[in-house]
C-alpha positions in Angstrom: 0.0 0.0 0.0 2.8 2.4 0.9 4.2 2.0 -2.6 1.0 3.2 -4.2 0.6 6.0 -1.6 4.2 7.2 -2.2 4.5 6.8 -6.0 0.9 7.1 -7.0 1.3 10.2 -9.1 4.4 8.8 -11.0 2.6 5.5 -11.6 -0.4 7.4 -13.1 1.8 9.5 -15.4 3.6 6.3 -16.5 0.3 4.6 -17.2 -0.8 7.5 -19.4 2.5 7.6 -21.3 2.6 3.8 -21.8 -1.1 3.7 -22.7 -0.5 6.4 -25.4 2.5 4.4 -26.7 0.4 1.2 -26.9 -2.4 3.1 -28.7 0.3 4.5 -31.1 1.2 0.9 -31.8 -2.4 -0.1 -32.4 -2.7 2.8 -34.9 0.7 2.1 -36.6 0.0 -1.7 -37.0 -3.6 -2.7 -36.6 -5.4 0.2 -38.3 -3.2 -0.3 -41.3 -4.9 -3.7 -41.6 -8.3 -2.2 -41.9 -7.1 0.4 -44.5 -4.4 -1.7 -46.3 -6.8 -3.3 -48.7 -8.3 0.1 -49.7 -4.9 1.6 -50.3 -3.4 -1.5 -52.1 -6.4 -1.6 -54.5 -6.0 2.2 -55.2 -9.6 2.8 -54.1 -8.2 5.3 -51.7 -4.8 7.1 -51.6 -2.7 6.8 -48.4 -3.7 10.4 -47.4 -7.4 9.7 -48.0 -7.2 6.4 -46.0 -5.5 8.1 -43.1 -8.1 10.9 -43.2 -11.0 8.3 -43.2 -9.4 6.2 -40.5 -8.5 9.2 -38.3 -12.2 10.2 -38.2 -13.9 6.8 -38.0 -11.2 5.1 -35.7 -11.4 8.0 -33.3 -15.3 8.1 -33.3 -15.3 4.3 -32.8 -12.7 4.5 -30.0 -14.3 7.5 -28.2 -18.0 6.9 -28.7 -18.1 3.1 -28.5 -14.9 2.1 -26.8 -16.6 1.0 -23.6 -18.0 3.0 -20.7 -17.2 0.2 -18.3 -14.3 -2.0 -19.4 -13.1 -5.2 -17.8 -9.6 -4.0 -16.9 -8.1 -7.5 -16.5 -8.0 -8.0 -20.2 -10.4 -10.8 -21.3 -10.3 -12.5 -18.0 -6.7 -13.7 -18.4 -5.6 -12.9 -14.9 -7.4 -13.6 -11.6 -7.2 -10.3 -9.7 -8.1 -11.9 -6.3 -4.6 -13.5 -6.2 -3.2 -9.9 -6.0 -5.7 -8.5 -3.5 -3.1 -8.2 -0.8 -0.4 -6.8 -3.1 -2.2 -4.4 -5.5 1.1 -2.8 -6.5 2.0 -6.0 -8.4 -1.0 -5.5 -10.6 0.1 -1.9 -11.3 3.7 -3.1 -12.2 2.2 -5.9 -14.3 -0.1 -3.7 -16.3 2.6 -1.0 -16.9 5.0 -3.7 -18.1 2.3 -5.2 -20.3 1.6 -1.9 -22.0 5.3 -1.1 -22.4 6.1 -4.6 -23.7 3.2 -4.8 -26.2 3.9 -1.2 -27.4 7.6 -2.1 -27.9 6.7 -5.3 -29.8 4.3 -3.4 -32.0 7.0 -0.7 -32.7 9.4 -3.5 -33.8 6.7 -5.2 -36.0 5.6 -1.9 -37.6 9.2 -1.0 -38.5 9.6 -4.4 -40.2 6.2 -4.0 -41.8 4.7 -7.1 -40.1 1.0 -7.1 -39.5 0.7 -8.7 -36.0 -2.2 -8.9 -33.6 -2.4 -6.1 -31.0 -4.7 -8.3 -29.0 -2.2 -11.1 -28.9 0.6 -8.7 -28.1 -1.2 -7.4 -24.9 -2.4 -10.9 -24.0 1.1 -12.4 -24.3 2.4 -9.6 -22.2 -0.2 -10.1 -19.4 0.3 -13.8 -19.4 4.1 -13.3 -19.2 4.1 -11.0 -16.1 1.3 -13.0 -14.4 2.8 -16.5 -14.9 6.4 -15.6 -14.0 6.0 -12.5 -11.8 3.1 -13.7 -9.7 2.0 -17.4 -10.1 1.1 -19.8 -12.9 -2.2 -20.3 -11.1 -3.0 -16.6 -11.7 -3.4 -17.3 -15.5 -6.6 -18.7 -17.1 -4.8 -21.1 -19.4 -8.0 -22.2 -21.2 -8.3 -18.6 -22.4 -4.7 -18.7 -23.7 -5.4 -21.9 -25.6 -8.4 -20.4 -27.3 -6.2 -17.5 -28.4 -3.7 -19.9 -29.9 -6.6 -21.7 -31.7 -7.6 -18.3 -33.3 -4.3 -18.4 -35.2 -5.8 -21.1 -37.4 -9.5 -20.2 -37.1 -9.4 -16.5 -38.2 -7.4 -16.7 -41.4 -8.9 -20.0 -42.6 -12.5 -18.8 -42.2 -11.8 -15.3 -43.7 -9.7 -16.8 -46.5 -12.5 -19.3 -47.5 -15.2 -16.6 -47.5 -13.0 -14.2 -49.5 -12.2 -17.0 -52.0 -15.9 -17.6 -52.7 -16.8 -13.9 -52.8 -14.2 -13.2 -55.4 -15.1 -16.3 -57.4 -18.7 -15.0 -57.5 -17.4 -11.6 -58.7 -15.4 -13.3 -61.4 -18.3 -15.5 -62.5 -21.1 -12.8 -62.4 -19.1 -9.8 -63.6 -15.5 -10.0 -64.6 -15.6 -13.1 -66.8 -18.7 -12.1 -68.8 -19.0 -10.5 -72.3 -20.2 -7.1 -70.9 -18.7 -6.6 -67.4 -19.9 -3.0 -67.1 -23.6 -3.9 -67.5 -23.3 -6.9 -65.2 -21.5 -4.8 -62.7 -24.4 -2.3 -62.7 -26.8 -5.2 -62.2 -25.0 -7.1 -59.4 -23.0 -4.5 -57.4 -26.1 -3.2 -55.6 -26.5 -6.7 -54.1 -22.9 -6.6 -52.9 -23.6 -3.1 -51.5 -26.5 -4.5 -49.5 -24.2 -7.2 -48.2 -21.6 -4.6 -47.2 -24.1 -2.4 -45.4 -25.7 -5.4 -43.6 -22.5 -7.0 -42.5 -20.8 -3.8 -41.4 -23.9 -2.8 -39.4 -23.8 -6.3 -37.8 -20.1 -5.8 -36.9 -20.9 -2.4 -35.3 -24.0 -3.6 -33.4 -22.5 -6.8 -32.2 -18.9 -5.8 -31.5 -18.6 -2.0 -31.6 -21.6 -0.8 -29.6 -21.7 -3.7 -27.2 -20.2 -1.7 -24.3 -22.5 1.3 -25.0 -25.6 -0.9 -24.8 -24.3 -2.7 -21.7 -23.8 0.7 -19.9 -27.3 2.0 -20.8 -29.0 -1.3 -19.8 -30.3 -1.6 -23.4 -29.6 -4.7 -25.3 -30.5 -6.1 -28.8 -31.0 -9.8 -29.6 -29.2 -11.3 -32.6 -32.4 -11.2 -34.6 -33.1 -7.6 -33.7 -29.6 -6.7 -34.8 -30.2 -8.5 -38.1 -33.4 -6.5 -38.7 -31.7 -3.1 -38.0 -28.7 -4.2 -40.2 -31.1 -5.1 -43.0 -32.5 -1.6 -43.0 -29.0 -0.1 -43.0 -28.0 -2.4 -45.8 -31.0 -1.2 -47.8 -30.0 2.5 -47.2 -26.3 1.8 -48.2 -27.6 0.0 -51.3 -29.8 3.0 -52.3 -27.0 5.5 -51.8 -24.6 3.2 -53.7 -27.0 2.9 -56.7 -27.1 6.8 -57.0 -23.3 6.9 -56.9 -22.9 4.1 -59.5 -25.0 6.0 -62.0 -22.3 8.6 -62.2 -19.7 6.0 -63.4 -19.6 6.2 -67.2 -18.5 3.2 -69.3 -15.0 3.6 -70.6 -13.8 2.7 -74.1 -11.7 -0.5 -74.2 -8.9 1.2 -76.2 -7.1 1.9 -72.9 -6.2 -1.8 -72.9 -8.2 -2.4 -69.6 -11.8 -3.5 -70.3 -12.4 -3.6 -66.5 -11.4 0.1 -65.8 -15.0 1.4 -65.3 -16.0 -1.8 -63.4 -13.1 -1.3 -61.0 -14.3 2.3 -60.5 -17.6 0.9 -59.3 -15.9 -1.4 -56.8 -13.8 1.6 -55.7 -17.1 3.3 -54.7 -18.0 0.2 -52.7 -14.7 0.2 -50.9 -15.3 3.8 -49.5 -18.2 2.3 -47.5 -16.3 -0.7 -46.3 -13.2 1.4 -45.3 -15.3 3.9 -43.1 -17.3 1.2 -41.4 -14.4 -1.2 -40.7 -12.4 1.7 -39.2 -15.3 2.5 -36.8 -15.8 -1.1 -35.8 -12.0 -1.6 -35.3 -11.6 1.6 -33.2 -14.4 0.7 -30.9 -13.2 -2.9 -30.5 -9.4 -2.6 -30.3 -8.9 0.6 -28.3 -9.5 -1.6 -25.2 -6.0 -3.2 -25.9 -4.4 0.1 -25.0 -6.9 1.6 -22.4 -7.9 -1.6 -20.6 -4.6 -2.1 -18.7 -4.3 1.8 -18.3 -7.7 1.9 -16.6 -6.6 -0.9 -14.3 -3.6 1.1 -13.1 -5.7 4.3 -12.6 -8.3 2.3 -10.6 -5.7 0.7 -8.3 -3.9 4.0 -7.7 -7.2 5.8 -7.0 -8.8 3.2 -4.8 -5.8 1.4 -3.4 -7.4 -2.0 -4.1 -7.8 -4.5 -6.9 -11.2 -4.8 -8.5 -12.1 -6.8 -11.7 -14.1 -3.9 -13.2 -13.7 -0.2 -13.0 -15.4 2.9 -14.5 -13.7 4.0 -17.7 -13.1 7.8 -17.5 -13.8 9.5 -20.9 -10.3 11.1 -20.9 -8.8 7.6 -21.0 -10.7 6.8 -24.1 -9.6 10.2 -25.5 -5.9 9.2 -24.9 -6.6 5.9 -26.7 -8.3 7.6 -29.7 -5.6 10.2 -30.0 -2.8 7.6 -29.8 -4.4 5.4 -32.5 -4.7 8.4 -34.9 -1.0 9.5 -34.3 0.2 6.0 -34.9 -1.7 5.7 -38.2 -0.6 9.1 -39.4 3.1 8.7 -38.5 3.8 5.0 -39.3 0.8 3.2 -40.7 2.1 3.3 -44.3 4.6 0.4 -43.6 2.0 -2.3 -42.7 -0.5 -0.8 -45.2 2.1 -1.6 -47.9 2.5 -5.2 -46.7 -1.3 -5.9 -46.6 -2.2 -3.9 -49.7 0.7 -4.6 -52.1 3.2 -7.3 -51.0 0.9 -10.4 -50.3 -0.9 -10.3 -53.7 -1.8 -7.6 -56.3 -5.1 -6.0 -55.3 -7.6 -4.2 -57.4 -10.8 -2.6 -56.0 -12.8 -5.8 -56.8 -10.3 -8.0 -55.0 -9.9 -5.5 -52.1 -13.7 -5.4 -51.7 -13.9 -9.2 -51.6 -11.2 -9.3 -48.8 -12.9 -6.5 -46.7 -16.4 -8.1 -47.0 -15.0 -11.5 -46.1 -13.2 -10.0 -43.0 -16.5 -8.3 -41.9 -18.4 -11.5 -42.4 -15.8 -13.4 -40.3 -16.1 -10.9 -37.5 -19.9 -11.2 -37.6 -19.8 -15.0 -37.6 -17.3 -14.9 -34.7 -19.5 -12.5 -32.7 -22.6 -14.7 -33.2 -20.9 -18.0 -32.3 -18.3 -16.8 -29.7 -15.2 -17.9 -31.8 -11.9 -16.3 -30.7 -10.6 -14.2 -33.6 -8.0 -11.5 -34.4 -8.8 -8.6 -36.8 -5.2 -8.8 -38.2 -5.3 -12.5 -38.9 -8.8 -12.2 -40.4 -7.8 -9.5 -42.9 -4.5 -11.3 -43.9 -6.5 -14.5 -44.4 -9.0 -12.7 -46.5 -6.3 -11.2 -48.7 -4.7 -14.7 -49.1 -8.1 -16.1 -50.1 -8.5 -13.5 -52.8 -5.0 -14.3 -54.1 -5.7 -18.1 -54.1 -8.9 -17.4 -56.2 -6.4 -16.4 -58.9 -4.1 -19.3 -58.4 -1.2 -20.0 -56.0 1.2 -18.1 -58.3 -0.7 -14.8 -57.5 0.7 -15.0 -53.9 4.1 -13.8 -52.7 4.9 -16.8 -50.5 8.0 -15.3 -49.0 6.0 -12.4 -47.5 3.2 -14.8 -46.4 5.9 -17.0 -44.6 7.3 -14.0 -42.7 3.8 -12.9 -41.7 3.0 -16.3 -40.2 6.3 -16.4 -38.4 5.6 -12.9 -36.9 2.2 -14.3 -35.6 3.8 -17.2 -33.9 6.5 -15.0 -32.3 4.0 -12.4 -31.0 2.8 -14.1 -27.8 6.2 -15.2 -26.5 7.8 -11.8 -27.6 5.1 -9.9 -25.6 5.5 -12.3 -22.7 9.3 -12.1 -22.6 9.4 -8.3 -22.8 6.7 -8.0 -20.1 8.7 -10.3 -17.7 11.8 -8.1 -18.1 9.9 -4.8 -17.5 7.9 -6.3 -14.6 11.0 -7.1 -12.6 12.5 -3.7 -13.7 9.5 -1.8 -12.2 9.5 -4.1 -9.2 13.2 -3.3 -8.6 12.7 0.4 -8.9 9.5 0.9 -6.9 9.7 -2.2 -4.7 
């Protein structure tokens, strides 16, 4: 107790600095995943993508980032074990933020798309298992996270494969792709509006609903999403009418068709950014809120009120990360795995959204990063294995495997460092 009473102010400042650093890492690495397909397919320029993401990631993080957040991230650590020594939880959460942020910095410099969720989970497991007790860790939860390495990319890749095959069959491989695009793209637009609304209702706004005591059933969410899908479809049809058929003398008979898909991708980019901001800001602000709660109350509790300024720090950090370093991972997702056009990028984003919805409905453990990479792989495979850059794919898979132990190792080092300084 004396440690918290004596160093409380310093610990609070460190929590804010490390939380901002971690949020920067989320912006630099994770947001680039949501935007990489839009940039790689040239539907949006990097500047436009950063502008869209800055607005919608921030709105998602600040408006729907969770009024009450479970500060012990996803129930990985049992706080009761640290009831007598609350300062250990503070050291642990500080070391987890610093470790996960450091790993995300390294991964972003190398252009590796890694999971921010797995980074923070690995870090929390590391400090809890070695610094406190192996019994403090819910190992079943850790196993489900390892399972998501396989589940997320396979599911998204399969869906993306079939979506792009349908685009090839209905539009691209026909005698008049432009007319077919005008006929079928509104159906894809409805699917985009429907699925993204489902992502936002099930994942993004879950905390807002919980705080207000208001809840929607899966069926009610589907009905609302259906209406939103219809509205998106109607707006899209109006925008599509402005796309004129281009002459084939440019050597690209799909130029005007791809312009239509580029219109579609503006919708998917905005909505994926909002859903991502609302969902993943917790990776940065969850441990930060835990430290603030312990310092303020002097005790360990599983849940604590989330001050709005904490979400503000998270939202600002995400935006700065994306603006300063997001281009590296964007290039990996958008250009290096396989060549993307708006039609291919759309198939990948729609598949990623569908996977998030399926996971939300069935309780499957997934990672946004793994989902999007898997979806891009699926689109590449729809054009044959030769369309994939297998060297880049191999390095991405290696970075995924390394993320949990890297986060854990760094967190153990930082935990004993803080314990040595303050203890």
